[in-house]
C-alpha positions as CSV (number, residue, x, y, z in Angstrom):
1,X,139.8,-14.7,21.6
2,X,139.9,-11.0,22.2
3,X,136.5,-9.3,22.9
4,X,135.1,-7.5,19.9
5,X,134.4,-3.9,20.9
6,X,131.8,-3.2,18.1
7,X,128.9,-4.9,16.5
8,X,131.2,-6.2,13.6
9,X,134.8,-6.6,12.9
10,X,134.9,-3.5,10.8
11,X,133.3,-1.3,13.5
12,X,135.6,-3.0,16.0
13,X,138.6,-2.0,13.9
14,X,137.4,1.6,13.6
15,X,137.0,1.9,17.3
16,X,140.4,0.5,17.9
17,X,142.1,2.9,15.4
18,X,140.2,5.9,17.0
19,X,141.3,4.8,20.5
20,X,145.0,4.6,19.3
21,X,145.0,8.1,17.9
22,X,143.5,9.4,21.1
23,X,145.9,7.5,23.1
24,X,148.9,8.9,20.9
25,X,147.4,12.4,21.3
26,X,147.2,12.1,25.1
27,X,150.7,10.8,25.3
28,X,152.0,13.6,23.1
29,X,150.8,16.1,25.8
30,X,152.6,14.3,28.4
31,X,156.0,13.4,26.9
32,X,158.3,13.6,23.9
33,X,157.6,11.6,20.8
34,X,161.0,9.6,21.1
35,X,160.2,8.6,24.6
36,X,156.9,7.0,23.5
37,X,156.9,3.3,22.8
38,X,154.4,0.7,21.7
39,X,153.9,-0.5,25.2
40,X,152.8,3.1,26.3
41,X,150.4,3.3,23.3
42,X,148.8,-0.1,23.8
43,X,148.5,0.5,27.5
44,X,146.7,3.9,27.0
45,X,144.4,2.6,24.3
46,X,143.4,-0.4,26.5
47,X,145.1,-3.1,24.3
48,X,147.4,-5.9,24.8
49,X,150.9,-5.1,23.5
50,X,150.7,-8.2,21.2
51,X,147.2,-7.1,20.0
52,X,148.8,-3.8,18.9
53,X,151.3,-5.4,16.7
54,X,148.4,-6.7,14.6
55,X,147.7,-3.1,13.6
56,X,151.4,-2.0,12.9
57,X,154.7,-3.6,13.1
58,X,156.4,-0.8,15.0
59,X,155.8,2.9,16.2
60,X,156.8,4.4,12.8
61,X,154.3,2.3,10.9
62,X,151.7,3.0,13.5
63,X,152.1,6.8,13.2
64,X,152.1,6.7,9.5
65,X,148.8,4.7,9.5
66,X,147.3,7.0,12.2
67,X,148.4,10.0,10.0
68,X,146.7,8.8,7.0
69,X,143.5,8.2,8.8
70,X,143.7,11.5,10.7
71,X,144.1,13.3,7.3
72,X,141.0,11.8,5.7
73,X,138.6,14.5,6.8
74,X,141.0,17.1,5.5
75,X,141.3,15.5,2.1
76,X,137.5,15.3,1.9
77,X,137.0,18.8,3.0
78,X,139.6,20.1,0.5
79,X,137.7,18.0,-2.3
80,X,134.5,19.4,-1.4
81,X,135.9,23.0,-1.5
82,X,137.7,22.4,-5.0
83,X,134.4,21.1,-6.6
84,X,132.5,24.3,-5.8
85,X,133.0,25.6,-9.4
86,X,130.4,28.2,-8.8
87,X,133.1,30.0,-6.4
88,X,136.0,31.9,-7.8
89,X,139.3,29.9,-7.9
90,X,140.7,32.5,-5.6
91,X,138.2,32.0,-2.9
92,X,138.6,28.2,-3.1
93,X,142.3,28.5,-2.7
94,X,141.9,30.6,0.3
95,X,139.6,28.2,1.9
96,X,141.8,25.3,1.1
97,X,144.9,26.9,2.7
98,X,142.9,27.4,6.0
99,X,141.4,23.8,5.8
100,X,144.9,22.2,5.3
101,X,146.4,24.3,8.1
102,X,143.6,23.7,10.4
103,X,144.1,19.9,9.9
104,X,147.6,20.3,11.1
105,X,146.4,21.6,14.5
106,X,145.9,17.9,15.2
107,X,148.9,16.5,17.1
108,X,148.9,13.2,15.2
109,X,149.4,15.1,11.8
110,X,151.9,17.5,13.3
111,X,154.2,14.5,13.8
112,X,154.9,14.5,10.0
113,X,156.4,18.1,10.1
114,X,157.7,18.4,13.8
115,X,161.4,18.8,13.6
116,X,163.2,16.4,15.9
117,X,160.1,14.3,16.4
118,X,162.1,11.1,15.5
119,X,159.4,10.1,13.0
120,X,161.1,7.9,10.4
121,X,160.4,10.2,7.4
122,X,161.5,7.6,5.0
123,X,158.5,5.4,6.0
124,X,156.0,8.2,5.1
125,X,154.8,7.6,1.6
126,X,155.6,10.0,-1.1
127,X,153.9,11.0,-4.4
128,X,150.7,9.2,-5.4
129,X,151.0,7.0,-2.3
130,X,151.2,9.9,0.1
131,X,148.0,10.3,2.3
132,X,147.9,13.8,1.1
133,X,148.4,13.2,-2.7
134,X,144.8,13.8,-3.2
135,X,145.0,17.3,-1.7
136,X,147.9,18.1,-4.0
137,X,145.6,17.0,-7.0
138,X,142.9,19.1,-5.9
139,X,145.1,22.2,-5.4
140,X,146.5,21.7,-8.9
141,X,143.0,21.4,-10.3
142,X,141.9,24.7,-8.6
143,X,145.2,26.4,-9.9
144,X,144.4,25.1,-13.5
145,X,140.8,26.3,-13.2
146,X,142.1,29.7,-12.1
147,X,144.3,29.9,-14.9
148,X,141.6,29.0,-17.4
149,X,139.2,31.7,-16.0
150,X,142.0,34.4,-16.1
151,X,142.2,34.6,-12.3
152,X,145.6,33.4,-12.0
153,X,148.6,34.0,-14.4
154,X,149.9,31.1,-16.4
155,X,152.6,29.6,-14.3
156,X,153.7,27.0,-16.9
157,X,154.3,23.8,-14.8
158,X,151.3,23.7,-12.5
159,X,152.6,20.5,-10.8
160,X,155.9,22.1,-10.0
161,X,154.3,25.6,-8.9
162,X,152.1,23.7,-6.4
163,X,154.9,21.5,-5.2
164,X,156.8,24.6,-4.4
165,X,154.0,26.3,-2.7
166,X,153.6,22.9,-0.6
167,X,156.7,24.3,1.1
168,X,155.0,27.3,2.2
169,X,152.2,24.9,3.7
170,X,154.8,22.8,5.3
171,X,156.4,25.7,7.0
172,X,153.0,26.8,8.2
173,X,152.3,23.5,9.7
174,X,155.7,23.6,11.6
175,X,155.0,27.0,12.9
176,X,151.4,25.9,14.2
177,X,153.1,22.8,15.8
178,X,155.5,25.0,17.6
179,X,153.1,27.7,18.5
180,X,149.3,26.9,18.3
181,X,148.5,30.6,19.1
182,X,150.0,31.5,15.8
183,X,147.3,29.7,13.8
184,X,145.4,32.9,12.5
185,X,148.7,34.8,11.7
186,X,150.1,31.7,9.9
187,X,147.0,31.3,7.8
188,X,147.0,35.0,6.7
189,X,150.7,34.7,5.8
190,X,150.2,31.4,4.0
191,X,147.3,32.8,2.1
192,X,149.2,36.0,1.0
193,X,152.3,34.0,-0.4
194,X,150.2,31.4,-2.2
195,X,147.8,33.8,-3.7
196,X,150.5,36.4,-4.6
197,X,152.3,33.8,-6.5
198,X,149.4,32.9,-8.6
199,X,148.0,36.5,-9.1
200,X,147.8,38.0,-12.4
201,X,148.6,41.4,-10.8
202,X,150.4,42.5,-7.7
203,X,148.3,42.1,-4.6
204,X,148.1,44.7,-1.8
205,X,146.1,43.0,0.9
206,X,145.0,39.3,1.3
207,X,142.5,38.7,4.1
């Protein structure tokens, strides 16, 4: 029977998942995603290959699971920002843009948007099953609150507007993945585009 790393099965599983995420991050520094296999990940995480298959059926499924887990702090952070109703909707949207793009400095999350990574996009859940659906919902809520307060213009279909703006964030995540040094400039540009699209009046500068 495999040795339990933690004080309980739950703690053991959390430690294994954390080890798998760190193993993948280390491997991504050393080699291309496509050249990494389950054996590499298992060895780096200190697991038997057969044990790794208890956590995921293949590399694609493993990456999807790790992506969901790595994204949880971002989901929680965005929810906390969105719930600060004493703060203007504009300020909350600013903070959300930065929080989301900061999350994608994580190499595991970058795999979702890295062109040519080999990640089986068809396996990444979409819509309500997406690990980032909660973020989309919170952004929609902030947008609606901003419209109700008169801070944002009435965009009509809020869901569609946010869906379109998610393309801006995706492009930002891709840019950061290619060039981490571009983080600050990418955040500024993403904020400008997102807020300008929601503003009631033309904006001159967004910081």
